[in-house]
C-alpha positions as CSV (number, residue, x, y, z in Angstrom):
1,M,-13.2,26.0,10.7
2,K,-12.7,22.4,11.7
3,K,-9.2,21.0,11.9
4,V,-8.1,17.7,10.5
5,L,-4.7,16.2,11.6
6,I,-3.1,14.3,8.7
7,F,-0.3,11.9,9.4
8,G,1.9,11.9,6.3
9,A,2.4,14.9,4.0
10,V,0.6,13.3,1.1
11,K,-0.4,15.8,-1.6
12,H,-3.8,14.4,-2.7
13,V,-4.9,13.9,0.9
14,I,-4.0,17.5,1.9
15,E,-5.6,18.9,-1.2
16,K,-8.8,16.9,-0.7
17,A,-9.1,18.0,3.0
18,K,-8.8,21.6,1.9
19,E,-11.4,21.1,-0.9
20,L,-13.7,19.8,1.8
21,G,-13.2,23.0,3.8
22,Y,-11.0,21.8,6.6
23,E,-7.9,23.4,8.1
24,T,-5.0,21.0,7.5
25,I,-2.6,20.2,10.3
26,V,0.1,17.8,9.0
27,V,2.6,15.6,10.9
28,D,5.5,13.9,9.2
29,Q,8.9,12.7,10.2
30,N,10.5,14.2,7.1
31,P,10.8,18.0,7.3
32,N,12.2,18.2,3.7
33,L,9.1,17.2,1.7
34,K,7.9,19.7,-0.8
35,T,4.2,18.8,0.0
36,I,4.6,20.3,3.4
37,E,4.0,23.8,2.0
38,L,0.5,22.7,1.1
39,A,-0.5,22.3,4.7
40,D,-1.9,25.1,6.9
41,K,0.3,24.0,9.7
42,F,3.1,21.4,9.9
43,K,4.9,19.7,12.7
44,C,7.9,17.4,12.3
45,I,7.5,14.5,14.7
46,P,8.9,10.9,14.3
47,F,6.0,8.5,13.8
48,E,7.3,6.3,16.6
49,N,6.9,9.2,19.1
50,F,3.3,8.5,20.1
51,E,3.2,10.8,23.1
52,E,4.5,13.9,21.4
53,S,2.1,13.3,18.5
54,S,-0.8,12.9,21.0
55,K,0.2,16.1,22.9
56,F,0.4,18.1,19.6
57,A,-3.0,16.9,18.5
58,K,-4.6,17.9,21.8
59,E,-2.9,21.3,21.7
60,E,-4.3,21.9,18.3
61,K,-7.7,20.7,19.3
62,V,-8.1,18.7,16.1
63,D,-11.6,17.4,15.2
64,G,-10.4,14.3,13.3
65,I,-7.3,12.3,12.4
66,V,-6.5,10.8,9.0
67,N,-3.6,8.5,8.3
68,A,-2.1,8.9,4.8
69,T,1.0,6.5,5.1
70,E,1.8,3.0,6.1
71,F,4.5,4.4,8.5
72,A,1.8,6.0,10.7
73,V,-0.8,3.2,11.0
74,L,0.1,2.8,14.7
75,V,0.5,6.4,15.8
76,S,-2.6,7.6,14.1
77,S,-4.8,5.0,15.7
78,Y,-3.1,5.6,19.1
79,V,-3.7,9.3,19.0
80,A,-7.3,9.0,17.7
81,N,-8.1,6.5,20.4
82,N,-6.7,8.8,23.1
83,M,-8.9,11.6,21.9
84,N,-12.0,9.4,21.3
85,L,-12.0,10.3,17.6
86,P,-13.1,7.9,14.8
87,S,-10.5,5.2,14.1
88,I,-9.8,1.5,14.3
89,R,-8.6,0.4,17.7
90,Y,-4.9,0.6,18.4
91,E,-4.8,-3.1,19.3
92,T,-6.3,-3.9,15.9
93,A,-3.7,-1.7,14.2
94,C,-1.0,-3.7,15.9
95,I,-2.3,-7.0,14.6
96,A,-2.7,-5.6,11.1
97,K,0.9,-4.4,11.1
98,N,2.2,-7.9,12.0
99,K,2.1,-10.4,9.2
100,Y,2.6,-13.4,11.6
101,E,-0.3,-12.3,13.8
102,I,-2.5,-12.0,10.6
103,R,-1.5,-15.6,9.7
104,R,-2.4,-16.8,13.2
105,K,-5.8,-15.1,13.0
106,M,-6.5,-16.7,9.6
107,Q,-5.5,-20.1,11.0
108,K,-7.8,-19.7,14.0
109,E,-10.8,-18.6,11.8
110,G,-10.2,-21.3,9.3
111,I,-9.5,-18.9,6.5
112,V,-7.4,-20.2,3.6
113,N,-3.8,-19.8,4.7
114,V,-0.3,-20.8,3.6
115,P,0.6,-24.4,4.6
116,Q,3.5,-23.2,6.8
117,F,4.6,-20.0,8.4
118,F,7.2,-19.2,11.0
119,E,8.2,-16.1,12.9
120,V,12.0,-15.8,13.5
121,E,14.1,-13.1,15.3
122,T,17.4,-14.9,15.9
123,I,19.6,-17.4,14.1
124,E,19.0,-19.8,17.1
125,Q,15.3,-19.8,16.4
126,L,15.9,-20.5,12.7
127,N,18.1,-23.5,13.7
128,E,15.3,-24.9,15.9
129,I,12.9,-25.0,13.0
130,K,15.1,-25.5,10.0
131,N,14.3,-29.2,9.6
132,Q,10.6,-28.3,9.5
133,I,10.9,-25.9,6.6
134,K,9.7,-27.0,3.2
135,F,11.2,-25.0,0.3
136,P,10.6,-22.8,-1.7
137,V,9.6,-20.2,0.8
138,I,9.0,-16.4,0.8
139,L,11.1,-14.6,3.3
140,K,9.9,-11.1,4.4
141,P,9.8,-8.7,7.3
142,C,7.1,-9.4,9.8
143,S,6.3,-5.7,9.8
144,G,7.4,-3.9,6.7
145,L,6.2,-2.1,3.6
146,G,6.6,-1.6,-0.1
147,S,7.9,-5.1,-0.9
148,L,11.2,-4.2,0.7
149,N,13.5,-7.1,1.6
150,V,11.1,-9.7,0.3
151,Y,12.7,-12.8,-1.3
152,R,11.8,-16.2,-2.7
153,V,14.3,-18.6,-1.1
154,E,15.0,-22.0,-2.5
155,D,17.3,-23.5,0.1
156,L,18.5,-23.3,3.7
157,K,21.9,-21.8,2.8
158,T,20.3,-18.8,1.1
159,L,17.8,-18.5,4.0
160,E,20.6,-18.3,6.5
161,E,22.4,-15.7,4.4
162,K,19.3,-13.5,4.1
163,I,17.7,-13.8,7.5
164,Y,19.7,-11.1,9.3
165,E,19.0,-8.5,6.6
166,V,15.3,-9.2,6.7
167,I,15.1,-9.3,10.5
168,H,16.8,-5.9,10.7
169,A,14.6,-4.5,8.0
170,S,11.5,-5.3,10.0
171,F,9.9,-2.6,12.2
172,N,9.6,-5.3,15.0
173,N,12.9,-7.0,14.2
174,K,11.2,-10.3,13.2
175,A,11.2,-12.2,9.9
176,L,8.3,-14.2,8.5
177,I,9.1,-17.4,6.6
178,E,6.1,-18.9,4.7
179,T,5.3,-21.2,1.9
180,F,5.8,-19.8,-1.6
181,I,2.5,-19.8,-3.4
182,S,2.6,-19.8,-7.2
183,G,-0.1,-17.8,-8.8
184,Q,-1.3,-14.3,-10.0
185,E,-1.3,-11.4,-7.5
186,Y,-4.2,-9.1,-7.0
187,G,-5.0,-6.0,-4.9
188,V,-8.2,-5.3,-3.1
189,E,-9.5,-2.0,-1.7
190,A,-12.3,-2.0,0.8
191,F,-14.1,0.4,3.1
192,V,-15.9,-0.5,6.4
193,Y,-18.7,1.8,7.2
194,K,-21.7,1.4,9.6
195,D,-21.0,-2.3,10.1
196,E,-21.0,-3.0,6.4
197,I,-17.9,-4.0,4.4
198,H,-17.8,-2.4,0.9
199,I,-15.4,-4.0,-1.6
200,L,-14.5,-1.0,-3.8
201,A,-12.1,-2.7,-6.3
202,I,-10.3,-5.9,-7.2
203,M,-7.2,-5.1,-9.3
204,K,-4.9,-7.4,-11.1
205,K,-1.2,-6.6,-10.2
206,N,1.8,-6.6,-12.5
207,M,4.8,-7.9,-10.6
208,T,8.6,-8.2,-11.1
209,E,10.3,-11.4,-11.9
210,L,11.4,-13.6,-9.0
211,P,13.4,-13.8,-6.7
212,Y,11.9,-10.4,-5.9
213,R,8.2,-9.9,-5.5
214,S,7.7,-6.2,-6.2
215,E,4.8,-4.3,-7.7
216,L,4.9,-2.8,-11.2
217,G,1.4,-1.5,-11.4
218,H,-2.4,-2.3,-11.3
219,I,-5.0,-3.2,-13.8
220,I,-8.8,-2.8,-13.4
221,P,-11.0,-4.5,-14.2
222,S,-9.3,-7.6,-12.9
223,G,-10.3,-9.8,-15.8
224,L,-11.5,-12.5,-13.4
225,P,-14.9,-14.3,-13.7
226,I,-17.6,-12.9,-11.4
227,E,-17.7,-16.0,-9.3
228,I,-13.9,-15.7,-8.6
229,E,-14.3,-12.0,-7.7
230,N,-17.2,-13.0,-5.4
231,K,-14.9,-15.7,-3.8
232,I,-12.2,-13.1,-3.2
233,A,-14.7,-10.7,-1.7
234,Q,-16.0,-13.3,0.6
235,N,-12.5,-14.2,1.9
236,I,-11.7,-10.5,2.4
237,R,-14.9,-9.9,4.4
238,R,-14.1,-12.9,6.6
239,L,-10.6,-11.6,7.3
240,I,-11.7,-8.0,8.0
241,K,-14.1,-9.4,10.6
242,A,-11.5,-11.7,12.1
243,L,-9.0,-8.9,12.4
244,G,-11.5,-6.7,14.1
245,I,-11.3,-3.9,11.6
246,D,-14.6,-2.1,12.1
247,C,-14.2,1.2,10.2
248,G,-12.3,3.0,7.5
249,A,-10.2,2.0,4.5
250,V,-8.5,-1.4,4.3
251,N,-6.3,-2.7,1.4
252,F,-5.1,-6.2,0.7
253,D,-2.5,-8.0,-1.5
254,L,-3.4,-11.6,-2.3
255,I,-2.4,-14.4,-4.6
256,L,-4.9,-16.5,-6.5
257,S,-3.4,-19.9,-6.9
258,E,-3.6,-22.1,-10.0
259,E,-6.5,-23.9,-8.2
260,N,-8.2,-20.5,-7.6
261,D,-7.5,-20.6,-3.8
262,V,-7.2,-17.2,-2.3
263,Y,-4.1,-16.5,-0.2
264,V,-3.8,-13.1,1.5
265,V,-0.2,-11.8,1.3
266,D,-0.6,-8.6,3.2
267,V,-3.1,-6.3,4.9
268,G,-3.0,-2.5,5.2
269,A,-5.3,-0.8,7.7
270,R,-5.2,2.3,5.6
271,M,-5.8,3.7,2.1
272,G,-3.9,1.9,-0.6
273,G,-0.8,3.5,-2.2
274,N,0.6,3.7,-5.7
275,A,-2.3,5.8,-7.0
276,I,-5.0,3.3,-5.8
277,T,-6.7,5.9,-3.6
278,S,-5.9,9.0,-5.6
279,H,-6.6,7.8,-9.1
280,I,-7.6,4.2,-9.6
281,I,-10.7,4.2,-7.4
282,P,-12.1,7.6,-8.4
283,L,-11.3,7.2,-12.1
284,S,-12.5,3.6,-12.5
285,K,-15.5,3.6,-10.1
286,G,-16.4,7.3,-9.6
287,I,-16.0,6.9,-5.9
288,D,-14.3,9.8,-3.9
289,H,-12.2,7.4,-1.8
290,V,-10.0,10.0,-0.2
291,G,-12.9,12.2,0.5
292,N,-14.8,9.4,2.2
293,V,-11.8,8.6,4.4
294,I,-11.6,12.2,5.5
295,K,-15.3,12.5,6.0
296,Y,-15.4,9.5,8.2
297,A,-12.6,10.9,10.3
298,M,-14.5,14.2,10.7
299,N,-17.9,12.6,11.5
300,D,-19.4,13.7,8.2
301,D,-22.1,11.3,7.2
302,T,-22.3,12.3,3.5
303,I,-20.1,9.4,2.6
304,N,-21.0,7.8,-0.8
305,L,-19.6,4.3,-1.5
306,E,-21.7,3.4,-4.5
307,A,-19.8,2.9,-7.8
308,R,-21.0,5.3,-10.5
309,D,-18.7,4.1,-13.3
310,N,-16.6,1.1,-14.5
311,K,-13.7,2.4,-16.5
312,C,-10.5,0.6,-17.5
313,I,-7.4,1.9,-15.6
314,V,-3.8,0.8,-16.0
315,T,-0.9,2.1,-13.9
316,R,2.8,1.4,-14.5
317,I,5.6,2.1,-12.1
318,L,8.6,3.5,-13.8
319,D,11.3,0.9,-13.3
320,L,14.1,2.4,-15.3
321,D,17.6,1.5,-16.3
322,E,20.3,2.4,-13.8
323,G,22.4,5.5,-14.0
324,T,22.7,9.1,-12.8
325,I,20.3,11.5,-14.5
326,K,21.9,14.2,-16.6
327,E,18.8,15.5,-18.5
328,L,15.1,14.8,-18.3
329,P,12.6,15.0,-21.1
330,D,9.4,17.1,-21.1
331,F,6.9,14.7,-19.7
332,S,3.9,16.5,-21.1
333,K,4.8,15.2,-24.5
334,Y,3.7,11.7,-23.5
335,L,0.2,12.8,-22.3
336,D,-2.9,12.3,-24.5
337,N,-6.5,11.4,-24.0
338,E,-5.5,8.0,-22.6
339,V,-2.3,8.9,-20.7
340,V,-4.0,10.7,-17.8
341,E,-1.0,11.6,-15.7
342,I,2.7,10.9,-15.3
343,F,4.4,11.4,-11.9
344,F,8.2,11.6,-12.0
345,E,9.8,11.6,-8.6
346,K,13.5,12.1,-9.4
347,S,15.5,15.1,-10.5
348,V,18.7,15.9,-12.5
349,G,21.6,14.5,-10.5
350,D,19.7,11.8,-8.9
351,K,20.7,8.2,-9.2
352,I,18.4,5.6,-10.8
353,E,18.9,2.2,-9.0
354,K,17.9,-1.3,-10.1
355,Y,14.2,-1.8,-9.3
356,V,13.7,-4.5,-6.7
357,S,11.1,-2.7,-4.6
358,D,9.0,0.4,-4.4
359,A,11.9,2.2,-2.9
360,Q,13.7,2.3,-6.2
361,R,10.8,3.5,-8.4
362,C,11.2,6.7,-10.4
363,G,7.5,7.5,-10.8
364,L,4.2,6.3,-12.1
365,I,2.1,6.4,-15.3
366,I,-1.7,6.4,-15.2
367,L,-3.8,5.5,-18.2
368,K,-7.6,5.5,-18.7
369,G,-9.7,4.1,-21.5
370,D,-12.1,1.4,-22.7
371,D,-9.7,-1.3,-23.9
372,V,-7.6,-2.7,-21.1
373,E,-5.3,-4.7,-23.3
374,K,-4.5,-1.6,-25.4
375,L,-3.8,0.4,-22.2
376,K,-1.4,-2.3,-21.0
377,E,0.6,-2.2,-24.2
378,K,0.6,1.5,-24.2
379,S,1.9,1.7,-20.6
380,I,4.9,-0.4,-21.5
381,Q,5.5,1.7,-24.7
382,I,5.4,5.0,-22.7
383,R,7.6,3.5,-20.0
384,N,10.2,2.5,-22.7
385,Q,10.0,5.9,-24.3
386,I,10.7,7.7,-21.0
387,N,13.6,5.3,-20.3
388,D,15.2,6.0,-23.7
389,D,14.6,9.8,-23.5
390,I,16.4,10.2,-20.1
391,I,20.0,11.2,-20.7
392,R,22.3,9.6,-18.2
393,E,25.9,10.6,-17.2
394,K,28.5,8.4,-18.9
């Protein structure tokens, strides 16, 4: 039996690998995840420990490497490159993990970009450029995830107050300051295979109110005219080529301005999260996205990227009222022919925090049907019912 090494103990990835007939070897830096028990073999290794991960992969004689988490983009490519297994180049992964370098690539290639962007790692650097900054701006970690520590900033005083927090929250200890672009945010999922870039889905995103810019869910179809979707796809293809991503899954966050200009917010050299890979792509398009990612890693050429369906899918992150959970409802009572699945990720005794980023989410609702507006309304209704039915400690 062939062995696949999966970085990240992600349930739907492990299960799909088993379904495809592979022995699952999982590496994660958290030894307490319940999903670990799904793996045939598990090893706890910090994702920043490239050499130990590489040694383990060689000892296990794995046949392919799959990355299932944003935390392991670098280590998974490093180990795969060392073993001459299918993957993007490590150098490419490093660029994709750095928002400032992505901006520089876009600038060099003449791809639509924010008017101003600065990389800052000290207050001294901020003082050197402060007279050049035109507000409002978005302040974010140069290398981060999940919309953590992302703020819209209106003035220099607030920027100076927030800069240390954002620098220290970044994996590379650098902050990105860039022009705030007003518009609607969208997500794009793509797959690069045999020198062809396949745009699998363009999804409208539901976002929190400013000053935070955090995801609340996805909607597909996007509702955009075909010419605008084609414009987005063209920009995404140009950026994928500019970044040197030559294989596998890629996901993007972008803003479509009021003038219909396409501004890329973030790039992930991996499968998309928040049910994009596990539910949105397969349920809406009939494409086995997770299976395709695993097959590519394992040199299986039975990959099928052709859409066989076009269903409406709406997801809603459970951003619930604060408090400590005393009692949970029976979530099965909310399910019907449209409410496909509800993931609830907290337990009795856990604290619900104010939702400002993906780190505070309580779970996710997934709906499928034929009327996207009806599904959107229903997602809010179910979210509110769950919120009211949870009993909190007084």
